[in-house]
VOGU-3710 file (C-alpha; in Angstrom, 3 decimals, decimal comma):
1> mpvpfreldv> 74,078/170,508/-50,011  74,559/166,787/-51,010  73,970/165,870/-54,622  71,027/163,396/-55,026  71,726/160,101/-56,675  69,657/159,026/-59,527  68,429/155,406/-59,801  70,768/154,989/-62,795  73,714/156,150/-60,835  73,101/153,624/-58,026
11> trilnicapl> 72,467/150,930/-60,508  75,731/151,755/-62,238  77,700/151,742/-58,986  76,015/148,527/-57,970  77,053/146,936/-61,244  80,527/147,955/-60,657  80,832/146,758/-57,005  78,533/143,735/-57,178  77,798/142,596/-60,605  75,001/140,269/-61,433
21> rstikgvgih> 76,362/136,687/-62,038  74,528/133,874/-63,610  74,695/130,589/-61,915  73,172/127,056/-62,369  71,851/125,464/-59,359  70,889/121,835/-59,385  67,437/121,218/-58,092  65,905/117,966/-56,863  68,956/116,255/-55,682  68,117/114,474/-52,509
31> ssrflseear> 70,645/113,342/-49,997  70,726/109,533/-49,652  73,602/109,442/-47,112  71,044/108,513/-44,356  69,581/105,569/-46,396  70,467/101,970/-45,581  71,118/99,447/-48,336  67,657/98,053/-47,793  66,096/101,539/-48,279  68,141/102,094/-51,330
41> sakqacrrae> 67,190/98,914/-53,033  63,542/99,605/-52,091  63,825/102,977/-53,655  65,193/101,623/-56,894  62,464/98,936/-57,056  59,962/101,743/-56,561  61,410/103,809/-59,446  61,500/100,560/-61,742  57,802/100,017/-60,843  56,922/103,618/-61,668
51> rrfrrtgfts> 58,630/103,600/-64,939  56,938/100,310/-65,954  53,502/101,635/-64,852  53,986/104,973/-66,708  55,140/103,071/-69,922  52,155/100,641/-69,867  49,411/102,202/-67,898  48,190/98,879/-66,696  46,081/98,612/-63,546  48,250/95,686/-62,316
61> hkanykkark> 51,335/97,754/-62,914  49,878/100,692/-60,955  49,059/98,388/-57,942  52,549/97,131/-57,956  53,941/100,711/-58,065  51,765/101,904/-55,120  52,885/98,882/-53,049  56,573/99,513/-53,985  56,127/103,151/-53,123  54,626/102,493/-49,811
71> tarllidesr> 57,364/99,945/-48,929  60,104/102,471/-50,113  58,619/105,415/-48,061  58,466/103,283/-44,881  62,117/101,966/-45,228  63,474/105,413/-46,146  61,703/107,063/-43,158  62,860/104,286/-40,755  66,404/104,544/-42,034  66,505/108,331/-41,607
81> vsqirkdiae> 65,116/108,086/-38,117  67,624/105,508/-37,100  70,421/107,606/-38,504  69,158/110,673/-36,614  68,836/108,708/-33,359  72,455/107,511/-34,020  73,861/111,010/-34,530  72,175/112,422/-31,392  73,272/109,402/-29,333  76,987/109,933/-30,466
91> adgdpkrlwr> 76,766/113,612/-29,624  75,437/112,968/-26,007  77,624/114,563/-23,481  79,247/116,941/-25,785  76,925/120,174/-26,070  78,809/121,739/-28,878  78,443/118,655/-31,065  74,821/118,189/-30,075  73,967/121,799/-31,165  75,958/121,364/-34,406
101> ttkqllhpnm> 73,945/118,066/-35,055  70,803/119,690/-34,239  71,452/122,704/-36,495  72,329/120,343/-39,439  69,105/118,520/-38,969  66,859/121,620/-38,626  68,667/123,760/-41,398  70,364/121,330/-43,723  71,011/123,490/-46,689  70,717/127,261/-45,711
111> ptsmndseca> 71,346/129,214/-49,034  74,646/131,054/-49,019  73,989/132,950/-52,226  71,237/134,469/-54,202  70,123/133,817/-57,797  69,910/136,537/-60,466  66,268/137,381/-59,829  66,702/137,701/-56,101  69,770/139,942/-56,793  67,868/142,181/-59,237
121> tmasnfcsff> 64,953/142,350/-56,682  67,326/143,404/-53,990  69,023/145,943/-56,203  65,627/147,542/-57,167  64,502/147,544/-53,572  67,715/149,304/-52,580  67,058/151,945/-55,399  63,490/152,477/-54,179  64,583/152,699/-50,554  66,890/155,661/-51,502
131> par> 65,024/157,642/-54,013  66,347/160,397/-56,100  65,551/163,864/-54,568
//
């Protein structure tokens, strides 16, 4: 007759085999590799206008910020679309490269690791899936 595992035993074994590790993950970092120089300068002008509006709160600065934001958004979208079209056109005739390009566009940053809370949740789910008898 097999000896039943207690939750503490499973947790202890998991801590030995796969200990929890703390990591710091940068959030909010956007890739600007698709942006043209014109889009980058428009983005900088938008941020400058936003800081000016937030600092002063003037209505005229708000209008300038909205205009700069709209211009930057249009230029950023246009720049990304042209880069994507260029990448797909370069991959034309090579199915392997086309699939790789498509995968990068659809799934740019697939998570390769989990944070501490996800690991803890997985460990507790594992323990509850194999309850002590």
